[in-house]
N, C-alpha and C positions, 0 to 999 in steps of 0.2 A: 847566437842569433845576432851577429853583427855584420851580415852580408849587406850589400848596398841596396837590396830590395826590402829590407826590414824597416819598420818604423823607428827602431832604436838607432839606426845607422846615422852617424853624423860625419859629413865630409868636412874635415877641418880646413882644407884648402879653400873651399867655396864659402865657408863661414867666417874666415879670419879677417877679411877686408871687404870694403864696399866693391861692387862690381866694376866701377871705373878704375880702380887701382890694382886689380888682380893681374898678375903676370902669368904668362903661359897659356892664357885662354885664347882660343881661336875666335875670329870675328863671327858674330851671330850665335855663339854658344851661350846658353842661358844657365845661370846658377840655379840649383834646385835646393829647396829647403826641406829637410827631412824632419818630421815630427817624431819626438820620442813617444814611448808607449803611454805615458801618463797624459800627454796632451791629446793624443788620439782617443783615449778613453774618455776624457773630459768632453771632447767634441761629440763623441757618440752619445754620451749621456745627455748633453744639451739638446741634441736632435730628438731624443726619445721623450724629453720632458714637454709634452703637449697638453697638459691638463688645463682645464678651463680656469680663468682667473676667478678669484673669490669676489662676491658682491662687496660693494663699498662699505656697507654697514658691518659686515663680518671683519673686514680688514681694519676698520676703525676700532672695533672692540679689541681685536688682537694687539694692535699697536698701542692702545691706551693701557692695556694690561702689562705689556712688556715694558712700557715706559714707567709705570708704577713700580714694578719689580726692580728695574734698574735704578730708579731713584732711591728705593729703600736700601739697596746694597751700597750705593754711593754715599748715602747719608750716614751709614754706620762707619764707613772708612773713607773720608773725603780725600785722603792723600794717596789712595791706590790708583795707579795709572790704568789698570785694567778696568776698574769700576767706572772711572771717568770716561774711558773709551766706549764702554758698553752703554753708559747713559747718553753719550753723544750720538751713538748709532741709533738708539731707541728714539731719541728726540728727532733725528733726521727722518726716521720712518714715519713718525707722526706728522712731520712737515709735508712729507710726500702725500700722505692720505688726505690731509687738509687741502693741499693743492688740487688733488683729484676732485674733491667735493666742490671746490670753487669753480673748477672747469665744468662740472656737471650742472651747477647752478647757473652759470653763464650761458650754457647751451640751452637750458630750459627757458631762460628769461629773454633770449634773443628774439626780437620781433621778426615776423615774417617779412621779407623785403617786398612782397607783393601787396601787403596791407597798407603800407605807409608810402605816400607819394614822395618823390625826391624833392628836397628843398634846395633852392639855388644857393650856392656859396656866395656870400657877399664879397664884393671887390675890396681889397685892402685899401686903407685910407690913402696911402701914398699913390696908389693907382687911380683911385676915384678923383683925387685932386688934379691929376694930369688930364683926365677926360673933360673937366669943366673948362679948361683953358682953351 
């Protein structure tokens, strides 16, 4: 299954150098990138993953639980590189969900632009001094 129409086919001549440095290519000819089977399978799986996102409260509970578990593992063996990496990933996930909560809070607290009249922006001091002269 290595013919040039298969996803596993790799054209070494077109993949070896940037398009500007390739020899033997005719003007206007375009290099083609051939995906291997694992990349095309990953792309197909990503296209099929259309499930609805979880509510923020559920994500927060999951992230907090994962962080607690990762911290317990890390606390038992503080020198382990894998446990440190897992704890860092869990902490990053918690940061992401707290950022989402902050965004939701800001969206709820934002005043309606029609309710509040526009306030004039005062002239800067250096500009106001010029106008008096």
